[in-house]
N, CA and C of each residue as an Amber inpcrd file, in Angstrom:
protein
   348
  -2.0440000 -37.6670000  18.9630000  -1.5960000 -36.2660000  18.8970000
  -3.1220000 -35.1910000  18.6690000  -2.9960000 -34.1010000  19.3170000
  -4.0280000 -33.2810000  19.8430000  -4.5910000 -32.5410000  18.6360000
  -3.6820000 -32.4840000  17.7420000  -4.3560000 -31.8510000  16.3800000
  -4.1930000 -32.6690000  15.2030000  -4.0680000 -32.4630000  14.2150000
  -3.3490000 -33.1980000  13.0240000  -1.9430000 -33.1670000  12.7630000
  -1.1570000 -32.3320000  13.3710000   0.2700000 -31.8730000  13.1810000
   0.8830000 -33.0390000  13.9970000   2.0650000 -33.0630000  13.2900000
   3.1230000 -34.0840000  14.2240000   4.1670000 -33.2920000  14.9070000
   3.9710000 -31.9880000  14.9310000   4.4490000 -31.5380000  16.1210000
   3.5540000 -31.0370000  17.3460000   2.4210000 -32.0390000  17.2370000
   1.4220000 -31.5000000  18.4800000   1.5140000 -33.1220000  19.3620000
   1.4170000 -33.1670000  20.3980000   1.1870000 -34.5800000  20.9520000
   0.7340000 -34.3150000  22.6300000   0.5090000 -35.8240000  22.8000000
   0.2320000 -35.8720000  24.5820000   1.3440000 -36.7900000  25.1360000
   1.8670000 -36.7690000  26.3170000   2.6400000 -37.5950000  27.1390000
   2.2210000 -37.8440000  28.0490000   1.8460000 -39.1030000  28.4050000
   1.1640000 -40.0580000  29.6140000  -0.3690000 -40.6240000  29.0850000
  -0.9230000 -40.5070000  30.0510000  -1.0060000 -40.4490000  31.5920000
  -0.0010000 -41.5480000  32.2510000   0.8440000 -40.8950000  33.2500000
   1.9640000 -41.4170000  33.9450000   0.9760000 -41.6870000  35.5490000
   1.5590000 -42.5900000  36.3740000   0.5310000 -42.4110000  37.6000000
   1.8690000 -43.2570000  38.4800000   2.1730000 -42.0960000  39.3200000
   2.5960000 -41.9080000  40.7250000   2.3640000 -42.1270000  42.0900000
   2.8640000 -42.7900000  42.7400000   2.4830000 -43.3690000  44.4290000
   3.3510000 -42.1710000  44.9600000   2.8210000 -42.2500000  46.3990000
   3.4350000 -41.0090000  47.6840000   4.9120000 -41.4190000  47.9060000
   5.1480000 -42.8660000  47.3140000   6.2440000 -43.4230000  47.5120000
   7.9020000 -43.4980000  46.3340000   7.2230000 -42.3130000  45.4030000
   8.0770000 -42.7100000  43.9260000   9.2910000 -41.9370000  44.4880000
  10.1140000 -42.1890000  43.9560000  11.3830000 -41.0530000  44.2860000
  11.3830000 -39.9420000  43.3100000  12.1730000 -38.7260000  43.0780000
  11.7270000 -38.0680000  42.0730000  12.7990000 -36.9630000  42.8270000
  13.1520000 -35.9830000  41.5330000  12.4830000 -35.6990000  40.5790000
  12.4080000 -37.2570000  39.3980000  11.4320000 -36.7540000  38.4510000
  11.2330000 -37.6140000  37.4150000  11.2320000 -37.2410000  36.1700000
  11.9340000 -37.6400000  35.1730000  12.0370000 -36.6990000  33.9030000
  10.6350000 -37.2870000  33.1450000   9.7030000 -36.1930000  32.7770000
   8.4610000 -36.7830000  31.9240000   8.8460000 -37.1680000  30.7380000
   9.0950000 -35.8680000  29.9620000   9.5810000 -35.9230000  28.6420000
  10.8380000 -34.8200000  28.6050000  11.1940000 -34.5960000  27.2350000
  12.2060000 -33.8630000  26.6940000  11.5960000 -32.4410000  25.9330000
  11.5890000 -31.1930000  26.5600000  11.1410000 -30.6830000  25.4600000
  12.1580000 -29.5600000  24.7000000  11.4600000 -29.6400000  23.2240000
  12.1830000 -29.1380000  22.3050000  12.4530000 -27.6820000  21.8350000
  13.2880000 -27.0060000  21.5300000  13.4310000 -25.7330000  20.8000000
  12.1410000 -25.0890000  20.3590000  11.6760000 -24.3900000  20.9350000
  10.0380000 -23.5200000  20.5630000   8.7830000 -24.5080000  20.7490000
   9.0570000 -25.5090000  21.8180000   8.2540000 -26.2640000  22.0380000
   7.4010000 -25.4270000  23.4440000   5.9940000 -25.7850000  23.5510000
   5.3240000 -25.2670000  24.9020000   4.4360000 -26.4020000  25.2030000
   4.3710000 -26.0760000  26.5530000   3.3170000 -27.6200000  27.3110000
   2.1580000 -26.6760000  27.2610000   1.3590000 -27.3740000  26.5270000
  -0.1370000 -26.5670000  26.4880000  -0.8280000 -26.6290000  27.6480000
  -0.8860000 -27.9270000  28.3920000  -1.8130000 -28.3410000  29.4500000
  -1.2230000 -29.5770000  30.2030000  -1.1920000 -29.2270000  31.5990000
  -1.1930000 -30.2740000  32.2890000  -2.4100000 -30.5610000  32.9840000
  -2.5490000 -31.8470000  33.0100000  -3.8050000 -32.5200000  33.5540000
  -3.4380000 -33.3180000  35.0920000  -3.8010000 -33.3290000  35.8250000
  -3.2430000 -34.0090000  37.1360000  -4.3310000 -34.3220000  38.2130000
  -4.6970000 -35.8340000  37.9530000  -5.6900000 -36.5420000  38.7740000
  -5.4980000 -37.4240000  39.7520000  -6.2360000 -36.9890000  40.7570000
  -5.8690000 -37.5490000  42.2480000  -6.4840000 -39.0730000  41.6820000
  -5.5930000 -40.2160000  42.0870000  -6.5560000 -41.4200000  42.2300000
  -6.2630000 -42.0060000  43.5680000  -5.8610000 -41.7040000  44.5410000
  -5.6340000 -41.9570000  45.7610000  -5.3660000 -40.5110000  46.4280000
  -6.2120000 -40.0860000  47.5340000  -6.1950000 -39.0300000  48.1890000
  -4.6250000 -39.2310000  48.9980000  -4.0280000 -38.1460000  49.2480000
  -2.5080000 -38.1270000  50.0200000  -3.1370000 -37.8240000  51.3000000
  -2.3520000 -38.7660000  51.9970000  -2.5090000 -39.2770000  53.7580000
  -2.3830000 -37.5220000  54.2910000  -1.2190000 -37.0300000  53.5630000
  -0.7010000 -35.6420000  54.3310000  -0.9630000 -34.6790000  53.4540000
  -1.7680000 -33.7950000  53.6380000  -2.6160000 -32.5030000  53.1750000
  -1.2800000 -31.6340000  52.9950000   0.0860000 -31.6840000  53.5300000
   1.0350000 -30.8550000  52.9460000   1.9870000 -31.5210000  51.7410000
   1.8070000 -32.5100000  51.3680000   2.1420000 -33.0480000  50.2340000
   2.2110000 -32.3960000  48.8570000   3.2680000 -32.1380000  47.9840000
   3.2520000 -31.2400000  46.8210000   3.8760000 -31.9030000  45.5780000
   3.2720000 -31.3180000  44.8520000   3.6010000 -31.5770000  43.3270000
   4.1580000 -30.1770000  42.4570000   5.2970000 -30.2440000  41.7230000
   5.7040000 -29.3160000  40.9270000   6.0800000 -29.8180000  39.6350000
   6.0490000 -29.2260000  38.8500000   6.4680000 -29.5890000  37.1730000
   7.2930000 -28.3880000  36.8430000   8.2610000 -28.4760000  35.7920000
   9.4190000 -27.6020000  35.4640000  10.5860000 -28.4120000  34.6700000
  11.6950000 -27.6110000  34.5920000  12.7870000 -27.7400000  34.2940000
  13.9580000 -27.4690000  35.3920000  14.9250000 -28.1960000  34.9220000
  16.2290000 -27.6480000  35.8760000  16.5590000 -25.9890000  36.1690000
  16.2360000 -25.0850000  35.6030000  16.6530000 -24.0200000  35.8380000
  15.3290000 -23.4030000  36.7820000  14.1930000 -23.9110000  36.6770000
  12.9630000 -23.3230000  37.5860000  11.9440000 -24.6420000  37.2220000
  12.0510000 -25.3970000  38.5890000  11.4790000 -26.7590000  39.1410000
  10.1590000 -26.4790000  38.7820000   9.4220000 -25.2810000  39.3400000
   8.2340000 -24.7420000  38.9900000   7.4780000 -24.1730000  38.0920000
   8.0370000 -24.2610000  36.8800000   8.1780000 -23.3490000  35.7960000
   6.4920000 -23.5410000  35.3080000   6.2970000 -24.8420000  34.9990000
   4.8160000 -25.1920000  34.4260000   3.8950000 -25.2810000  35.3130000
   4.1960000 -25.8850000  36.5170000   3.0430000 -26.0450000  37.6130000
   3.5670000 -25.7400000  38.9120000   2.9720000 -25.1160000  39.3890000
   3.4030000 -24.8300000  41.0830000   2.6370000 -25.4270000  42.2320000
   2.9710000 -25.2530000  43.1080000   2.3850000 -26.0030000  44.1820000
   1.1440000 -25.6950000  44.4380000   0.9400000 -24.6120000  44.4020000
  -0.2240000 -23.9210000  44.8560000  -1.5660000 -24.3970000  43.3560000
  -1.1230000 -25.0310000  42.2520000  -2.4170000 -25.2500000  41.6460000
  -2.5780000 -26.8960000  41.7400000  -2.3540000 -27.1920000  42.6980000
  -2.8420000 -28.5250000  42.6510000  -3.0930000 -28.8270000  44.2160000
  -3.4380000 -29.6370000  44.6750000  -3.8760000 -30.2660000  45.7040000
  -4.0830000 -31.8020000  46.0970000  -3.0290000 -32.1530000  46.5050000
  -2.5680000 -33.4840000  46.4480000  -3.7000000 -34.2910000  47.7440000
  -4.1110000 -33.3740000  48.6720000  -5.1050000 -34.3670000  49.4560000
  -6.5550000 -34.0970000  49.1770000  -6.5360000 -33.6460000  47.6580000
  -8.0780000 -33.7180000  47.5050000  -8.8760000 -35.1430000  47.6400000
  -9.9460000 -35.1660000  47.0740000 -10.5890000 -36.5900000  47.1280000
 -10.1280000 -37.2490000  45.6460000 -10.4180000 -38.0280000  45.9190000
  -9.9870000 -39.1330000  44.3950000 -11.1280000 -38.7030000  43.6610000
 -10.5990000 -38.7010000  42.4460000 -11.0120000 -37.9320000  40.9760000
 -11.2420000 -36.9060000  41.0610000 -10.8660000 -35.8410000  41.5540000
 -10.2700000 -34.3440000  41.6670000  -9.2460000 -34.4600000  40.5810000
  -9.8380000 -33.0360000  39.3520000  -9.1390000 -33.0280000  38.4570000
  -8.5110000 -31.6660000  38.5180000  -6.9000000 -31.3170000  38.2960000
  -6.4600000 -30.0830000  38.2520000  -6.0610000 -30.1080000  36.8980000
  -6.6360000 -28.6350000  36.0340000  -5.6900000 -28.5380000  35.0520000
  -5.4380000 -27.1760000  34.9470000  -3.8720000 -27.1000000  34.1230000
  -3.2230000 -26.2880000  34.0810000  -2.5540000 -26.0800000  32.4260000
  -2.9180000 -24.7190000  32.3160000  -2.4430000 -24.2820000  30.9570000
  -0.9340000 -23.0050000  30.9810000  -0.0350000 -23.9720000  30.8650000
   1.3870000 -22.9330000  30.9830000   1.2110000 -22.1330000  29.5660000
   2.2840000 -21.4300000  30.1050000   2.7080000 -20.7420000  28.4390000
   3.9210000 -20.2160000  28.5640000   4.6990000 -20.5700000  28.7570000
   6.5120000 -20.7840000  28.5480000   6.6530000 -21.3610000  27.3490000
   7.3970000 -20.7030000  26.3560000   8.0850000 -21.5330000  25.1450000
   9.5740000 -21.7780000  25.4240000   9.9520000 -23.2450000  25.1170000
  11.3910000 -23.2890000  25.4280000  12.2620000 -22.9950000  24.3420000
  13.2760000 -22.3860000  24.8680000  14.4790000 -21.8300000  23.9440000
  15.7410000 -22.9630000  24.2110000  15.0800000 -23.8080000  23.3390000
  16.5690000 -25.1170000  23.5790000  15.7530000 -26.2220000  24.0870000
  16.5450000 -27.4180000  23.9940000  16.1520000 -28.5650000  24.8490000
  15.9450000 -28.5270000  26.2240000  15.1610000 -29.0700000  27.0350000
  14.9310000 -29.0580000  28.2580000  14.5260000 -30.1070000  28.8070000
  15.0140000 -30.7520000  30.1230000  14.2130000 -31.9860000  30.3720000
  13.0290000 -31.4410000  31.2220000  11.5300000 -32.1830000  31.0070000
  10.4090000 -31.5800000  32.0850000  10.6490000 -32.2550000  33.2920000
  10.7200000 -31.8170000  34.2180000  10.5400000 -32.6350000  35.7830000
   9.5610000 -32.7590000  36.3440000   9.5050000 -33.8490000  36.8660000
   8.2210000 -33.8000000  37.9250000   9.1990000 -33.9450000  39.2510000
   8.6390000 -32.7750000  40.3470000   9.0860000 -32.9860000  41.5470000
   7.7170000 -33.8150000  42.5740000   7.9800000 -34.6200000  43.5990000
   6.7790000 -34.9750000  44.3760000   7.5060000 -34.6680000  45.9640000
   6.6890000 -34.2080000  46.4060000   7.0180000 -33.8590000  48.0260000
   5.8050000 -34.4000000  48.6820000   5.9930000 -35.6860000  48.9410000
   4.7170000 -36.6910000  50.0220000   4.6680000 -36.0030000  51.1760000
   5.6810000 -34.8920000  51.9390000   5.4720000 -34.8810000  53.2500000
   5.7290000 -36.1890000  54.3320000   4.4780000 -36.3670000  54.9580000
   4.6570000 -37.4530000  55.7060000   3.6980000 -38.4570000  55.4070000
   3.1380000 -38.2800000  53.9320000   2.0490000 -39.3410000  53.3660000
   2.7640000 -40.9010000  53.7830000   1.5960000 -41.4320000  54.0400000
   2.0000000 -42.9720000  53.9490000   0.8330000 -43.4540000  52.7320000
   0.1300000 -42.9370000  51.9680000  -0.7370000 -43.4920000  51.0350000
  -1.0950000 -41.7890000  49.8420000  -1.2050000 -42.2910000  48.8870000
  -1.7580000 -41.2960000  47.8130000  -0.9490000 -41.7650000  46.4670000
  -1.9090000 -41.1530000  45.2780000  -1.1210000 -41.5260000  44.1960000
  -2.3950000 -40.6180000  42.9290000  -1.2540000 -40.2150000  42.1000000
  -2.0930000 -39.4400000  40.9990000  -1.6510000 -39.8400000  39.5700000
  -2.3830000 -39.4900000  38.7060000  -2.0750000 -39.5760000  37.3770000
  -1.9890000 -38.1960000  36.6560000  -0.6170000 -38.3320000  36.2250000
  -0.4370000 -36.7920000  35.1790000  -0.2020000 -36.7720000  33.7420000
  -1.0220000 -36.5140000  32.9120000  -0.7110000 -35.9680000  31.2890000
  -0.2700000 -34.8440000  30.6750000   0.4010000 -34.5420000  30.0040000
   0.8520000 -33.4240000  29.5490000   0.9800000 -33.3890000  27.8350000
   0.3490000 -32.1820000  27.3660000  -0.1060000 -32.0770000  25.7780000
   1.2670000 -30.7480000  25.8590000   1.3390000 -31.0490000  24.4400000
   2.3620000 -29.6360000  24.0110000   2.0810000 -29.5230000  22.6420000
   2.9300000 -28.7240000  22.0640000   3.0670000 -28.0530000  20.7020000
   4.2960000 -27.4450000  20.1220000   4.4330000 -27.4800000  19.1150000
   5.5980000 -27.0510000  18.6680000   5.4660000 -26.2920000  17.3260000
């Protein structure tokens, strides 16, 4: 947990490569929950700089992380931190969608922090 509360927590880190099928359900957001931070760390540079990563839900697949907020073509060790503000009204799966473009290499780790 990120504070002392049972309603705060961290999911991940999860590591995904260029050839992982997507979308991927990372967690289920509960009513009143807010994803407070998303951290993406490049563990292997994607070979196609047009590769993209988004995180959201079925109603808005980039609600929490848009493609412009990360660069999968960045060098190993590069970290991208995003602090979404959306509060969920009801239960929804939080999904990651990866488009590797023509990449034949690349991987990243992703961690989500949340509070309710």
